[in-house]
Residue, then its C-alpha position, 0 to 999 in steps of 0.5 A: m184657938n184659946m189657950p187653956l186657962a185655970q178656972t178661978g172664982s175671981f179675977g187675979a193673977a191666977t186667971l192668967t195661969i196656963d197648963p205649960e205642958t199643954e201649951a208648949a206641946r200645942i205651940s210646938a205642933a203649930l211650929r212644925s206644921q207651919l214650917t213644913g206645910t205653909l213655909r216649906r223650910r228646913g229649920l228655924v233662925l232667931g236672935l237671942s237677946g238674953g231675955v225671956d221671950s227669945s229664950v222661950s222661943a228658942a226652947l219651943a223651936v228646939r222642941a218643935v224641930g230639934a236642936k240641929n235644925v235651930f240656928a241662933l244669932f247674938m247681935p251686939e252693938d256699941d250700946s249693948d249690955p255685955e250681959s245680953l251676950r253672956l245670957g244669950r250664950l247660956v241659952a244656946e248652951t242650955f238647949g244645944i243650939s248652934a249659934v254665932v256672934e254677928n257684931i252689928g256695931p261696924t254696920l251701924k257706924a257705917m250707916g251713921c246710926y250713932e252719928r245721926r242720933d248724936a246730932f239730934i241730941r246735940e240740938l238740946v245738949p251741944e256738948y254731948g259726945a264721947g263718954w256720954a250716954c242716953k236713953i228715952v223715957i216716957a211719962n207715966a200714963l197713971t198721972n198723965e191722962g193717957y198722953n205719951i210724953s217722952s223725955l231725953v235723959v243724958q248722962d255726962p262723963e262724971g255720971k250726972q244725969t239730966k232730963l229734957r223735954m224734946p221737940p217732936h223732930v228731935y224725938l223722931g230723929i233719935v228714934a229713927s236712928t235707933n231703929m236702924k239697930q233692929r232693922s240691921r239685926k233682922q237683915v242678918e237673921y234673914f241672911h242666915a235664914d236664906r242660906l240655910n233655907y230656914a224660917v225666921i222666928g219673931t219673939p214678941n209676947r202678946l203685950e208687945y204685939d198688941q201695943g206695937f212695941f216693935v220696929k216695922n221691918g225690924d224686930g217686927a219682921a218674921d215668918v212665925k211668931p210663936i208666943a204672940h198670943l201669950y201674955k208676958s206672965q204666961v211666957y214666964q210660966l213656959a220659961a220655968h217649965l221649959g228649963v230656961p235658966e233661972e238668972i234669965r227668968r229673974r232678969p228685969p225686962t229691958t230694951d237693951t237699945y240705949s247706952l243707959q240702962q232702961t226698963q221697958e216700962e220706962f220706955y213704953f209701958s205704963l206699968p211693970y209687965d205683970r200689972m200690964d198683963l192684968c189690965l190688958y186681959g181685963l180690957n180684952n175680956g170685959i172685966a170691970a175696972e174695979d175688979v182689975g184694979r183690985a188685982a193690979g193694985l190700982t184704983a178704977e180711975q188708974v185702970g181707966r187711964v191705963w186702958t186709955d193708953i192701951a187704946s192710944k197705942r193700938k191706934t197709933t201703931r196699927y200701921l206697924h201690923s199692916g202690909p204695903l197698901l195697894v191701889d187695886p187688890v191683886p189676887e194671889i196666885 
């Protein structure tokens, strides 16, 4: 079922306008039905990151089943921005949700997350260690013919940053180590879901879900994903309607994964979310590149490059959506 969109004469940002009350009511009804019918659970668990997606998901969960049946988790680690915890607590307070802090830093240390990551970084920067910080950035698809080339950015204790190209094994090693963070958080979420007989909410929006911007068996694991059909700009519309605090709605989308501050477009997407939404919607609905370009402030050629990048990410991340492969199909009981 498609969400209600505003009727407009030409393609633009207004094309993605929704009726937020109608959509919130529809999602809440679906959550109630899924929880009591298919999942047979008593409530909902989710992690609150201080971002708009988890905040909207929390608000929808409260609307669906009531605050007393929603349980939230704050799961900081050594590289987390302290603002994430503060804003996550603000969301819980705003919607009356019970929540606890589960610091996953000691778990990650015990598993060697930071040590493994730093060992790969030291292959390029031998002096990397205490007092240093890092992040991974991706080349802009508008100027790189759709090829996703990632670089490592390190900052020394004096604040000097250096950008380096990574051989594939270093890139894969850093990402594999970092993915432990999302998988550890999901383990904690399912612990609380199991003890409460609750279901786990996943919080990707449509852009993230479509483009595979999640870790398999990490933040990609969930029992329900109530906003995966919504473009990011539509999530912001719901956020305003549902009363998500304004400072969360103003906060730029971040990964909050690496020790250096990092925007989502630095790490993964070609453009800021509002322009990516227009490009993705245009591709999904057969809108001409020239029309998408006018709406997004791009040339038709640049839109084509973004579409190439979208198609590439869909292909390379398709396995993230797949369950385990079987030799022979096994009928469900």
